[in-house]
C-alpha positions in Angstrom: 5.6 -8.2 -17.8 5.5 -8.1 -14.0 4.1 -5.2 -12.0 5.0 -3.8 -8.6 2.4 -1.6 -6.9 3.8 0.7 -4.2 1.5 1.1 -1.2 2.7 3.6 1.3 1.7 7.0 2.6 1.4 8.7 6.0 -2.2 9.7 5.8 -1.9 13.4 6.5 -3.5 15.0 3.3 -6.9 13.3 3.9 -7.0 13.7 7.6 -9.1 13.0 9.7 -10.3 9.9 7.7 -6.7 8.9 6.9 -4.0 8.2 9.5 -0.7 6.4 9.9 -2.5 3.0 9.6 -5.2 3.9 7.1 -3.7 5.9 4.2 -5.7 7.5 1.4 -5.8 4.4 -0.8 -7.9 2.5 1.7 -10.7 5.1 2.2 -14.0 3.7 0.9 -15.4 6.9 -0.6 -15.5 6.1 -4.4 -18.8 5.1 -6.0 -19.0 1.8 -7.8 -22.6 1.2 -9.0 -24.0 2.3 -5.7 -21.4 0.6 -3.5 -18.5 2.4 -1.9 -15.0 1.2 -2.7 -11.4 2.4 -2.0 -8.8 3.4 -4.5 -6.8 0.2 -4.0 -10.0 -1.9 -4.6 -10.7 0.1 -7.8 -7.2 -0.4 -9.1 -7.1 -4.1 -8.3 -10.5 -4.7 -10.0 -9.1 -3.0 -13.1 -6.0 -5.2 -13.1 -8.3 -8.3 -12.7 -10.4 -7.3 -15.6 -7.3 -7.1 -17.8 -6.0 -10.4 -16.3 -2.9 -8.5 -15.0 -3.4 -9.3 -11.3 -1.7 -12.7 -11.5 1.7 -11.0 -12.4 1.3 -8.2 -9.8 2.8 -7.8 -6.3 2.2 -5.1 -3.8 5.1 -3.7 -1.9 4.0 -2.3 1.5 4.8 -1.9 5.2 3.7 -4.1 8.1 1.2 -1.5 9.2 -0.8 -1.9 6.0 -0.9 -5.6 5.6 -4.2 -6.2 7.5 -5.8 -3.4 5.6 -4.8 -4.8 2.2 -5.8 -8.3 3.1 -9.1 -7.1 4.4 -9.9 -5.2 1.2 -8.4 -7.4 -1.5 -8.4 -10.9 0.2 -5.6 -13.3 1.1 -4.7 -14.2 -2.5 -2.7 -11.0 -3.2 1.1 -11.3 -3.3 2.6 -8.9 -0.7 6.2 -7.8 -0.3 6.4 -6.6 3.3 9.2 -4.3 4.3 10.8 -5.1 7.6 10.8 -1.4 8.2 10.0 1.7 6.2 13.0 2.8 4.1 11.6 4.8 1.2 10.9 3.6 -2.4 14.2 2.3 -3.6 14.6 -0.3 -0.8 11.0 -1.3 -1.2 11.4 -1.8 -5.0 14.7 -3.6 -4.6 13.2 -6.0 -2.2 10.3 -6.7 -4.6 12.7 -7.2 -7.4 14.7 -9.9 -5.5 11.4 -11.6 -4.7 10.5 -11.7 -8.4 13.9 -13.0 -9.2 14.8 -15.5 -6.5 11.3 -16.7 -5.3 9.1 -16.3 -8.3 11.8 -17.3 -10.8 11.3 -14.3 -13.1 13.9 -14.0 -15.9 16.6 -11.3 -15.6 15.5 -10.1 -19.1 11.8 -9.7 -18.0 10.5 -6.2 -18.0 9.1 -5.0 -14.6 6.7 -2.1 -14.3 6.3 0.0 -11.1 3.4 2.3 -10.3 1.5 3.7 -7.3 -1.3 1.6 -5.9 -3.9 4.4 -6.2 -4.1 6.2 -9.5 -7.6 7.3 -10.5 -7.7 6.2 -14.2 -9.6 4.1 -16.7 -8.6 0.8 -18.2 -6.7 2.4 -21.1 -4.1 3.5 -18.5 -3.1 -0.1 -17.8 -3.3 -1.0 -21.4 -0.7 1.7 -22.1 1.5 0.4 -19.3 1.8 -2.9 -21.3 3.5 -0.9 -24.1 6.4 -0.1 -21.7 7.5 -3.7 -22.2 7.7 -3.2 -26.0 9.6 0.1 -25.9 12.1 -1.2 -23.4 12.9 -4.2 -25.6 13.0 -1.9 -28.8 15.4 0.6 -27.2 18.6 0.5 -25.3 17.2 2.7 -22.5 17.9 2.0 -18.9 14.4 3.1 -17.9 11.1 3.7 -19.6 8.6 6.1 -18.0 5.0 6.9 -18.7 3.8 10.5 -18.7 0.4 12.0 -18.9 -0.3 14.6 -21.6 -1.1 17.8 -19.6 -4.6 19.3 -19.8 -3.6 22.5 -18.0 -0.5 24.2 -16.6 -0.6 22.5 -13.2 1.7 23.6 -10.4 1.1 20.4 -8.3 2.8 17.8 -10.6 6.3 17.1 -11.7 7.1 17.3 -15.4 9.0 15.0 -17.8 10.8 17.2 -20.3 11.7 15.6 -23.6 14.6 15.9 -26.0 13.1 17.1 -29.3 13.4 14.3 -31.8 11.3 12.6 -34.5 11.0 9.1 -32.9 7.3 8.2 -33.1 7.4 5.2 -30.7 8.6 7.1 -27.6 10.3 10.3 -26.5 13.8 10.6 -25.0 13.9 12.4 -21.7 16.1 15.5 -21.3 15.4 16.3 -17.6 12.7 16.6 -15.0 11.0 19.7 -13.4 9.3 19.4 -10.0 6.2 21.6 -9.2 6.9 24.6 -11.5 5.1 27.9 -11.4 2.1 28.3 -13.6 4.2 30.4 -16.0 6.9 27.7 -16.1 4.3 25.0 -16.5 2.9 26.8 -19.6 6.4 26.9 -21.1 7.0 23.2 -20.4 3.7 22.2 -22.1 4.9 24.2 -25.1 7.9 21.9 -25.1 5.6 18.8 -25.1 6.5 18.0 -21.5 4.4 15.3 -19.7 3.1 15.1 -16.2 5.1 12.6 -14.2 2.6 10.0 -12.9 5.1 7.9 -11.1 5.1 5.0 -13.6 8.3 3.4 -14.9 9.7 0.2 -16.1 13.1 -1.6 -16.4 14.5 -5.0 -17.1 14.9 -7.0 -13.9 18.7 -7.3 -14.4 19.0 -3.5 -14.3 18.2 -3.5 -10.5 19.8 -6.8 -9.6 23.1 -5.5 -11.2 22.7 -2.3 -9.2 22.2 -4.2 -6.0 25.3 -6.4 -6.6 27.4 -3.3 -7.4 26.4 -1.9 -4.0 27.4 -5.2 -2.3 23.8 -6.5 -1.6 22.3 -9.9 -2.2 19.8 -10.5 -5.0 18.3 -13.3 -3.0 15.0 -12.3 -1.3 15.5 -14.0 2.1 19.1 -12.7 2.4 18.2 -9.1 1.4 15.6 -9.2 4.2 18.4 -9.6 6.7 20.4 -6.8 5.0 17.4 -4.4 4.7 18.5 -2.1 7.5 21.8 -1.5 5.6 20.1 -0.2 2.5 20.2 3.5 2.2 16.9 5.2 3.0 16.4 6.9 -0.3 13.8 7.3 -3.0 14.0 5.4 -6.3 14.1 8.8 -8.1 17.3 9.8 -6.4 18.9 6.4 -6.3 18.1 5.2 -9.8 16.3 7.6 -12.1 18.7 10.6 -11.7 21.7 8.3 -12.4 20.3 6.5 -15.4 22.2 7.2 -18.6 19.2 6.9 -21.0 15.6 7.3 -20.1 12.7 7.2 -22.5 9.0 8.0 -21.9 5.6 7.0 -23.4 2.9 9.7 -23.6 -0.5 8.7 -22.2 -3.4 10.8 -23.5 -6.2 9.4 -21.4 -7.7 10.5 -18.1 -5.5 10.5 -15.0 -5.9 12.1 -11.6 -4.1 11.9 -8.3 -6.8 11.9 -5.6 -4.3 13.0 -3.0 -6.2 16.0 -1.5 -9.7 16.6 -0.3 -10.6 18.9 -3.2 -9.5 16.4 -5.9 -11.0 13.4 -4.0 -14.5 15.0 -3.7 -14.5 15.6 -7.5 -14.8 11.8 -8.0 -16.9 10.7 -5.0 -20.2 10.5 -6.9 -22.2 11.7 -3.9 -22.1 14.8 -1.7 -22.8 13.0 1.5 -21.5 9.8 3.2 -22.7 9.0 6.7 -25.2 10.6 9.1 -26.1 14.2 8.5 -28.0 16.9 6.6 -26.6 19.3 4.0 -28.9 22.3 3.3 -29.9 23.1 -0.3 -27.9 26.4 -0.2 -24.7 24.6 0.8 -23.7 24.2 -2.9 -20.6 22.3 -3.9 -20.1 21.1 -0.3 -19.3 17.5 0.7 -19.9 15.8 4.0 -18.1 12.6 5.0 -19.0 11.4 8.4 -17.8 8.2 10.1 -19.2 9.1 13.5 -22.5 7.7 15.0 -23.7 11.3 15.6 -25.4 13.5 12.9 -23.6 16.4 11.4 -25.6 19.3 10.0 -24.1 21.7 7.3 -26.1 24.9 6.8 -25.4 27.7 4.3 -21.7 26.8 3.7 -20.5 26.7 0.0 -17.5 25.1 -1.6 -16.5 23.3 1.6 -15.5 19.9 3.0 -16.7 18.7 6.3 -15.1 15.4 7.4 -15.6 13.7 10.7 -14.0 10.5 12.1 -12.8 9.1 15.4 -9.5 10.9 14.7 -11.0 14.4 14.5 -13.2 16.8 12.6 -12.1 18.9 9.6 -14.1 21.9 8.2 -12.3 23.5 5.3 -12.8 25.5 2.2 -12.0 23.3 -0.8 -9.3 25.5 -2.2 -7.6 25.6 1.2 -7.8 21.8 1.9 -4.4 20.8 0.5 -2.8 22.8 3.3 -4.0 20.3 5.9 -0.7 18.4 5.8 1.3 21.5 6.5 -1.0 22.4 9.4 -0.7 19.0 10.9 3.1 18.9 10.7 4.4 17.7 14.1 0.9 16.7 15.3 1.1 13.2 16.7 -1.9 11.1 17.7 -2.6 7.4 17.9 -4.9 6.1 15.2 -8.4 6.2 16.5 -9.8 3.9 13.8 -8.1 0.9 12.3 -9.1 -1.9 9.9 -7.5 -5.3 10.6 -7.6 -8.7 9.0 -10.3 -9.7 11.5 -12.5 -6.6 11.3 -12.1 -3.1 12.8 -12.0 -1.0 15.9 -12.8 2.5 16.9 -11.4 4.3 20.0 -14.4 5.8 21.8 -12.5 7.5 24.7 -8.9 7.7 26.0 -8.3 9.3 29.4 -5.1 9.7 31.3 -5.3 10.3 35.1 -2.8 12.1 37.4 -1.8 8.9 39.1 -0.4 7.6 35.7 -3.4 5.3 35.2 -5.1 5.3 31.8 -8.5 4.1 30.6 -9.0 3.3 26.9 -12.5 2.4 25.5 -12.9 0.8 22.1 -15.7 -0.6 20.0 -14.4 -3.7 18.3 -16.0 -5.6 15.4 -14.9 -9.1 14.5 -16.1 -10.5 11.2 -17.9 -13.9 11.2 -15.3 -16.7 11.1 -12.4 -14.5 12.2 -10.6 -14.3 15.5 -8.3 -12.2 17.6 -5.0 -14.0 18.3 -4.4 -15.8 21.6 -2.5 -13.2 23.6 -1.6 -11.6 26.9 -0.7 -8.2 28.2 1.6 -7.1 30.9 0.4 -3.5 31.5 -3.4 -3.7 31.3 -6.5 -5.5 32.3 -9.6 -5.6 30.0 -13.3 -5.9 30.3 -15.3 -7.0 27.2 -19.1 -6.3 27.0 -20.6 -8.2 24.1 -23.2 -6.0 22.3 -23.8 -8.1 19.1 -23.5 -11.6 17.8 -22.2 -15.0 19.1 -18.8 -16.5 19.4 -16.2 -18.4 21.5 -13.6 -17.0 23.8 -10.6 -18.5 25.5 -9.4 -17.5 29.0 -6.3 -19.2 30.3 -6.6 -22.3 28.1 -10.4 -22.8 28.6 -12.8 -22.2 25.8 -16.3 -20.8 26.5 -19.3 -19.8 24.4 -20.2 -16.1 24.4 -23.2 -14.1 23.2 -24.9 -10.7 23.3 -25.1 -9.4 26.8 -22.2 -11.3 28.3 -19.4 -9.6 30.1 -15.8 -11.0 30.1 -13.2 -9.8 32.7 -9.5 -10.3 31.6 -6.9 -9.7 34.3 -3.4 -8.5 33.7 -1.2 -11.4 32.1 -4.3 -13.6 31.5 -4.2 -15.4 28.2 -7.2 -14.7 26.0 -8.7 -14.7 22.5 -12.1 -14.6 20.9 -13.6 -15.9 17.7 -16.8 -14.7 15.9 -19.4 -17.3 14.9 -21.6 -14.5 13.6 -20.4 -10.9 13.2 -19.5 -10.0 16.8 -19.1 -6.6 18.4 -18.1 -5.7 21.9 -17.0 -2.7 24.0 -13.5 -3.1 25.3 -12.4 -1.1 28.3 -8.6 -1.2 29.0 -7.2 -0.1 32.3 -3.5 0.2 33.1 -0.4 2.2 33.1 0.8 1.9 29.5 -2.0 1.4 27.0 -0.1 0.9 23.8 -0.7 -1.6 20.9 2.9 -2.9 21.5 2.0 -4.4 24.9 1.1 -7.8 23.5 2.5 -11.3 23.5 0.9 -13.5 20.8 0.8 -17.2 21.7 -1.3 -18.6 18.8 -2.6 -16.8 15.8 -5.1 -19.2 14.3 -8.2 -20.7 16.0 -7.1 -24.2 14.9 -4.0 -23.7 17.2 -6.3 -22.6 20.0 -8.5 -25.7 19.7 -5.5 -28.0 19.5 -4.0 -26.5 22.8 -7.0 -25.5 24.8 -10.1 -27.2 26.0 -13.8 -26.4 26.4 -14.8 -25.4 29.9 -17.1 -27.8 31.8 -20.7 -26.5 31.5 
């Protein structure tokens, strides 16, 4: 059985820690024996412990590639969407990769699940059973549903046809986010929470693609990707399937998609600099800033601070943050990349259409920024930690703590960290956007092959 993990998300429900580049699954707030880890790191380690990681791919967008590589390493198989087009195109692309690149049999069962469920190992053991029930039945799709523990209004429900089959249930229909009264009635009908897990034989999706006139070859579907309808897998496939079955899962499952549910599993009331008074009961502080935050006499609250902003909210009200931020647009002020991370310290626009953007940049030892140039900005780098090498217009120089590097507009430049390297970057120009970049070489080997050390 092959697995496809779906990694997406816009990062609004856990603002200000999450943003368009750092979705909830990448936040390192979960406790793992005294060390903080993210949801995706937790899930991947669970798959590794069950030896399921070797048959697992992650379908994601370009903006999340560096984050995934940074947290899981370079050995993870990624299916990268050319552009975001919802879950059906992403799953279809992953299916063609399994079929035409990996050589997976058309009769092989493929499971699909979110990249960030908060579960124990029994959840993934139960997923393996999907392969058995798909092969035993003539169903188009097999789902896994969680046995409800209370009448939740937040989750969708899988409603069964009443029958005596002990291996699985047949699905009658689905109910999205019912009222508490409706949810109570659904539970009486043995309905299950829909946890977004389903399985199918590979040929079920390849046949569907062919029927729609699309290729089942991965490289060719990449070129056709823009033509795929922007639609969810639920609407494109699940609602049109003739026969769907489901497996109940009776273990622990939680969607940590909002601040109030996330803090229930954090294992600590405080991350980062600050003080929480003793009478601030059931209050959590998560602070990514370098300044201290003091919380005094506030109960049942969440205080979260990052370069993107500051949130102070009652826990029960916290799910409304996405609604409140609707239409609010801001560049990400913190990003993790394959080479390290950066924080935006200040961004000022002046009347004469000039801008100044100040960042704190950290490059991990052995990593480098690509050899690049910009058309709309100059940069000044002040090294505040570590040692490395930098290139300016094809000449390589050594660099260390205290050095200042001036990079004019259109100058070719790059930097590599010998030890962990940090610098303050001040950009000045008329259009300070991440897209103002021309990459010449990506690896340091290419730099050394094409550039030379400056004469000392």
